[in-house]
C-alpha positions, 0 to 999 in steps of 0.5 A: 472548557472539558480537557478533550477525551483520549482515544483511551477513553473515547474506546471505552465509550464505544466498547459501552455500544458493544463496539468492542465485546466484554471478555473474561479481564480476569483471565486476561489479568492473569495470561498478561501476569504470566507472560510478563513474568516470562519476558523479564530477565532475571536479574531485572527486576523492573518491567520496561515498556517494552516488557509490557509490551510484549505481554500484551501481544502474547497475551492478545496472540492467546486469543488469535491461536484457537481461531487460526487453528479452527480457521485452517480446519474449517476450510479443510473441511469445507474444502472451498476455493482458496484465493492467493494473493501474491505480492512482493510487498505487504505494508501492514504497519503495527499489529496489536491495536488492530488485532484488539480491535478486530477480536473486540478485546480492547476493553478488556485488555485496557482493564487488565493491563497495569499501565495504559495500553497505549504506551505498550502500543507505542513500542511496537515498531511498524511492519513496513515491508511496502514502499506505498499504495501497492503495498497497503493496499495489500494489507487492507485486502488481507483484512477485508478478505478474512473480513468477509469470510474468504479462504485467502492467504497472503504470500509475499518475502519477510524482508529482514529491512524494510522500507528505509527510516527516513531522518532529515539532517540538515533539510536533506533526507538521509536513509537509516536501514529499518531494522525492524526485527532487532527485539523479535517479532511476537506475531509471526511463527516460523513453519520449518516443516513447510520449507521449500528449494527453489532452484537458480542458475543451470542448464536445461536438458531435453530429454524424450520423456520431457526437460530436465534442469540441471547444476541449479543452485538451490536456495530454501524458502523457510516460511513465517506464518503472520495470523490475520484476523477478521472484523468480530467472524473468528475466521483469522487467515493467514499472511505467509512471509518467505525467509530464504535460507542456504542449504547446509552443504551451499558451496560445500560440495568439493570445498578443500580446508582452505575454503571451509570458511570462506564457504560458510561465510558466503551462505550470505550470498543466497540469504541476500534474497529476503535482506532488504525490500527494493525502496522503489516507488512506481520505478523499475530498477532491473537489477539481478538481486530483484529478480531473484527476489521476484521469482523466489516468492513465486517459486515457492508459494507455487510450490505450496499451493500445489502441495494445498491443492494435492491434498485435502484433510486437515493436517495429512500429507496424503495426496487426495487430488491428481488431476489438475483440470480442477485447478482453477476450480479450487485456486485463484492467484492473484499477481499484484502488479507485474512483480510476481508475473513469474507465477505464470511461467513457472506454472508452466513449467510445473505443469509441463516439466514436472506434472507431464500435462500437455501444453495446450491443457497445461495453458488453459489451466495457468490462463483460467487461474491466474489474474493480473492487476495492474497499478501504473501507467508511467512507463518508468514503472513497467518492468522489462527484464533483459533477455540475457539476465533471464537466460542466466538466471532462469534458464527454462523459464526463457524458453516457457516465456519463448513458446508462450510468445511463439504461440501468442504471435501465432494467433495475432497473425491469424486474427490480423493477416500482415499487421507487422505493427502489430506484431511487434506492438504486442511481442512479450519480447521487446527487440531493440538494443538489447531484447527485453520481456515486457512483464506487462504483456507476459500478464495479461496474455497468461490471465483471465481477467486484467485490471485496473485500479479506478474506473479512470485508469482502467479505461486508460489502459483499455485506450491506449497502454493495452489498446491492442490487447483490449481489441483482440480480448476485451473479455479480459479487462475489467475495473476494480477501484480500490479501498481502504479498511475502515476497521483500521482507517476509522474505528482504530485511528479515530474513535471519536468519529466512529463513536459520533457515527454510531450514535446515529446511525449503529454501529453495521456500517463498519462492515458495511460502509455503505451504510454511511449513505444514511448520515445525509439526513443529518446534514442540517443537524446542528447537534451532528455538525457540533459533534463532527467540528469538534472530534476533527477539533480535538484530533487537531489539538491531540497532533498539534502537541504530536509536532510542537514535541517533534519540530519546535514549531508553535502550532495554531490548533485554529489554523487550516490542517493542509496535509499532502503526506505520500510518496516524493514523486514529480508526478504527485506535484509536490512542487505545485503545493510549494508554489502555492506556499510561496504564492500565499506568503508572498500575499501574505507579506504584500498585504499583513493587515488583511484577514487571512486565513490561517494555514499549517501546511504539512508535506510528508513522504519518503524519496527513493534513495537514488531518486535525485530530482525527488531528494531535492523536492524534499530540501526545497521543502524544508527549506520554504518552512525555514524561511516561513516559520522564522518569519515574525510579519507572518507569524502564525497565519502559516507554517511548513512543516516536513513530516519526517519518516512518513509511514502508516503509524504516522497517517493513523494519527496525521489523517484523522488531524487533517482539513484539507487533502492534497491529491493534486497529481497530473490529471491521467497519471495517478492510477487510483490513490487510496490516501485520498479516501483515507482523508475523505472518510476522516473527514478532510475536503479535498482539493484535487485534479480529476485524477484517478479515485478522486474522479469517483469520489466526486462522483459519490460525494458530489462534485460541489463537496470536493475542490476539483481544479486543473486539467482533465485527462483530454485537456492534458493530451491536447496540450501533450499534442500542441507543445507544454510551454512553461515559459508561457505561463511564468511570463504571463502569471506575475505571482508565479514568476516571483515564486520561480524567481525567489526559488532560482534566485537563492531566497529560500536558500541564502547560503547556496543561492544556485541550490535549487537551479536544477529544480527550477530548470526541470519546471521550465524546460523538461517538466513531464508533468507540466506544473506551471499548466496548473498553477492558476487554477489550483490558486484559484481553488485555495482561494475557495478553500480559504473562504469556506474555511471561514465559515465552519459550519458550511465547511462541516456539512460538505464533510458530512457529505464526504463521509457520507460518500465513502461507503464505495471506498471500502476494501470490503466492497473491492473484494467482494467484487474481485471475489465475484467478477475474477476469482469465482468465490462468494463473500459471506458474513457469517460467523464461525464458532469461536475456539471455546464455543461447542460446534 
């Protein structure tokens, strides 16, 4: 059998088809050598892999710079409407390979460098400035906005430490700081000329000519720009991340000789604002530092937005615009969840206090400029800031929020006279023990558009969480189903599959993913079925090598690769997966001579450091693996691996190798999901509930081509009304009882029999996410999966239907809808001239 082609060779094949352009290899080689020469330390003659990486990164960056400058010139000349995507998270992963794909440089770089590019690429640190779906969505959106020629800017925080690195030690998660900047970041450019002051604390003074904020503490926001290349259109947009710097006179105004050293050391207090990403996913932690981060990014960003609005010529600082009524025609601000909600009172402060607009005029401008994306319905994730903290940290903003609320409640009272319950429910201020500001309510009131991220999620928002707001202003509510960029999540991470598709339908699908629909005509084509299966097998072999190296477990590459990778959370129900593994294990043990479908089950994801239950779930998974993987009766028919330190780069390896994608959240809890789309695009079949975007995936590919099981949202609601009693399922289902008894009795933790008592107690007595209610249907559905896997041809036909149904889940489609239906902008697939082209 011929050796499987490496990704490296695949990309060479693809570039022959025009998926990677031809550049001047000689010039690239000269640039690479020049960079390598200047990278080398004088007393070291031998280049390290890191030297090669930095030399290659700088060579590729050279190709970005000219396009970047020309793009900005293009925007200043055309003066288009600009969109500002504000997010506390941008989960970018690695940049080198993605940039080479988008600039069509891979093949030329490959020939210009002396050693394997993959070797270089592996030296790059992931930019892990996000927790999961929300941060990765922002990264996909930046790629799509650039590829669609939108004048777009991503604004966030340059965290010194991103999401922690996860180590598994004796089966437990241990967190390690992610010092991703320790070797420098070749993709960013500091822009000290655009440094901005951000004011905290202080007090307000009300004068006849307006309000002044005095005695504040100032922190400087230093911007770092990262280029965001579009796909082969010569557009390079900007992601601007702010870093906190103490001003020179910080704490030094009235120092004495003894206090000087301490005053300098205290500069760290100001700079801590951008030190570390809060590692919580779908959970609100009301800490002062977090509120500081949220206001820091918003204040610096709005100063930048208004500066750019006022000037019009490239490189000019002369004020050309003073009429703020035009702001909504030139500026769209998209709030990625409520984390940047402070943009609403901050824009009001700027317009009213600094620009001296009347409140009504300022409010109209604010609402027409801002739009809000909601990402979750889980109550523990909704941001509700204590009024006392607000009053201390942001006194002027509290006054503004109170005034917004006063006017808001007047409108409600006029529309629904005497309905005090509605006033209470819709207020921005929650009364009760401790007064709190409901940030989602602030976002809805202060925005012209509010969207959920999958149809079912948007419907739930309108029917439950924001029902009152929907009744009052139905025109504000929209749906924008999430998407993923096909550049990173197909062309880059799965070149073999991209090539097989391009051979049949050409390569325009990379820009227009709807073209994948035309693959349906190949569903019975023997050669195509063979090619799709072959690529999957090659990806599995490659990933098997990685797994065996890292986990010292012998992998059967012919087994079904059953993968669940996402943050560890009770609502995502990794515990349901565990119960299936245990039940399958018990069945094999009971009938060892039966023909079982072999499986390698992989579960990966990080638990928030303070989330005890999630950490116990990880310990349970590793404990099950210890037992299953060392049982000689089981052999290679079942293996369980916990994928350590799941991150963007590991996803790029695991997802192309997956056969089965586990998307098993309780119906009504997962807003959308995007991992589900990545697996679908890369030729895995989905076992899932009717939750989030799974619903639309089933619509697009045909419900028969997914393994759908479990309660629907209505069933969950009905069960809530009736009361969920886990014991009833435990007593009725012998296999479930056996699995729970094994966990509780120490079968998987013989040295600590009580280790998992808490988890069992939670599942039996206070499981909000009703794991047992879906167990029986899940097990039946998994039997269907096993049966189909034994028929590779029929399995692959379903894979083809899934790939063909992926068009809707491109972030290009999502962004096109945001642009047309929220931002009032029109995307374009036009190319602008390259820097060396004559204009």
